[in-house]
N, C-alpha and C positions, 0 to 999 in steps of 0.2 A: 453484504448479503447478495448483491447482484452476481458477483463471480461465483459465490457458493451455489447460488441457484442454477447458474449455467452448468456447473459441474454435476448437478443431479439429473440433468436432462438426458434424454436418449439412453436411459439405463446407466447413467453415470459416465457416459463416454464423451460428452462435449468438452471441448477445450476452447478458450478464447484465443490464445496464441499471440496476442498483441496488446497486453496491458501496458498502458502508458498514460500520462496526464491528458493528452489530447483525446483520449477515448473514454474519459470519465468526466461527467459534467453534472451540475446540480439543476434540477427542474425548478419551477416556480415555488413548489412546496418544500424546497431544500432536501429533496431525496436525491441521492446519487444515482445516476443512470450510466450504464455501460454501453458504449457505442461500438460499432463495427461488428457486432455479433451476427447480424443477419447475413453478412457476406460469408462468414465462417461456415455457415450451415449449407451454403450453396457451392462454394468453391473451396479449394485447398486453403489452409491458413495463410494469411497475409504475411509478408515479410516483416517480422517483428523488428522494432528498433533494436539495434545491436546493444545499445546501452542498457536496455531493460531485459535482454535475453539471458536466460540461465546459462551457466557455463557448459552444461551438457548438451545444449541444443546447438548443433552445428548447422542444421538446416531448419528454416521456419516450418517446414512440413513435419518436423519431428517434435513439435511442441506437445507438452503433456500438462496435466493438471498441476503437477509439481513445478513445472516451469512457469505456469501462471502465478503460483504462489510466490516464486522467486521474484518475478516482475512486480508483483504487488508489494513485496518487501522493499524493493528499490524505490518504488513510488512513495512508500511511507517515509523512508529515509530522506528522500528529496523534499517532501513536505516539511519535515521537522528541521532540516538543516538550511533550507532555502537555497541549496546548491543543485546544479545539474548533476546527472549521474557520473560525470568526470570532474573530480576536484583536485586541483594542484597536480595534474598529470596522472592521477590514479583513480580507479573506479570507486564510487561512493561507498560501496560495501567495505572495501579494504580501508578506505580513509576513516570511516566512522569506527570500524573495529580497532584501528590503531589509536585513535583518540581515546576511545573508551578503555582500551588496555592500559593506557597511561593515566587512567583515572581523572581525565579532564572532561568528564561527561557533559557538564554544563557548557563547555566551550564549543560543543558540536551544534548546539541549537541555534536556529535563526533568532537574532536579537529581537525581532518584532514579536516573536512568540513569548519571549521572556518577560515582556511587559505585563502579561496577564498574571494577576495575583494567584498564588497557590497552584500554578500550572506545571511546575517542574516535575512533580511526582508523576503526573499523567504523561508528560512528555517522555520521561525515562521509561515508563511502562511501554509506551508506543515504540520507543527506540529499541528496546529489547525485543519486541515483537517483530519489528522490521528486520533486525539482524537474524532472528530465528527463521523468518520466512526466506531470507537470502542465504541460508546455509549452502555451502558448496555441494554437499552430498544430498541429492534429492530425497532420499528416505528419511533424512533428519528434519525435513521441512514439515510443518503441520499441514493438515488438510484445510481447505478454505473454510469449511464449516467450523473448524476449531479456531481459526483466526477470528471469525465473527464472534464466537463465544468469548474469546479473550478481550476483544475490543469492547464488547458489551459489558464485561465484568470490570473494566477499569473505572474506578471511582471518579466521579466528576466533581471537581472542586469549584472554585469561583471563576474558572476560566471562561465561562460564558459571558461574563461582564466585560464589556469592551473598555479599553483604556480611553480616556477622554480625547487623546490625540488621534485616535484611529476610528475609521468608519467601517471598514470591511476587511480587516486582516483575518485570515483563518485562525481558529484556535485549535488546540489539541482536541477539544470536545467535538469540534466540527469535523475532525478527521474521521469520526465514525460515520458521517454522512457519505464518505467516499464508498463505504461498503454497504450502504443502505439503499434499498430500492423499495418501491411500493409493495412488492411481493413479500408475503410473510411465510412462504413455504419453508419447511424444514428439510434437512437432508434425509435421505431414506436409509 
C-alpha cells in the first residue's frame, strides 16, 4: 500500500525510483514503511540499485511508476527465493522464469519458507505476481494499486503458524506487510 499511496500523490505523478529491501522496513506494529521518499520529493530521484532497476530505465532520473512496479516484482522474487537479484550469473527475473518454465516451481522457493504448512499455494501466487510485476514491457505491468489488490486477495493458509525450529523467518503471509502502511487511502 505504501508504494501505491506514493503513486497517488501529486496528482498521480510521484515515483519512488529506488525500491529495494533496504528502503522497506517494518515498524513496531508490523506495518511496512517505505524509506527514502522524502528525498525524492526534494531532489531528483536517487540512483536506483541497478539490480532492481527496470530494463527501460537507462538513467535513474527516468524512473516511472511502472519501473517502481518492476523493482517491487524483483523484491518479491528475492523474498520468495532467498536469493539476491543475481542468481548463478543471471538476473533473478530470468532465473525464476526459466525454473518456472521447466515446471520446477517448488525448486525456486527458499527452503525456510517451505517449512510452513500449506504455504506453497500462497507462494506460487506471490511468485506469479512477482513475475507479472517484472514484465519486460512496462505496459504489461500492473499498476501498484492492482498489486495491492492481488496481494490482499491471496488466501491465507496456515502459513502464519511458525515451525517449532524457527523464531522469526518471514512467511508468505508476512510478504503482504511489505506493501502495507498505516495509510488506508485508496487510489483515485
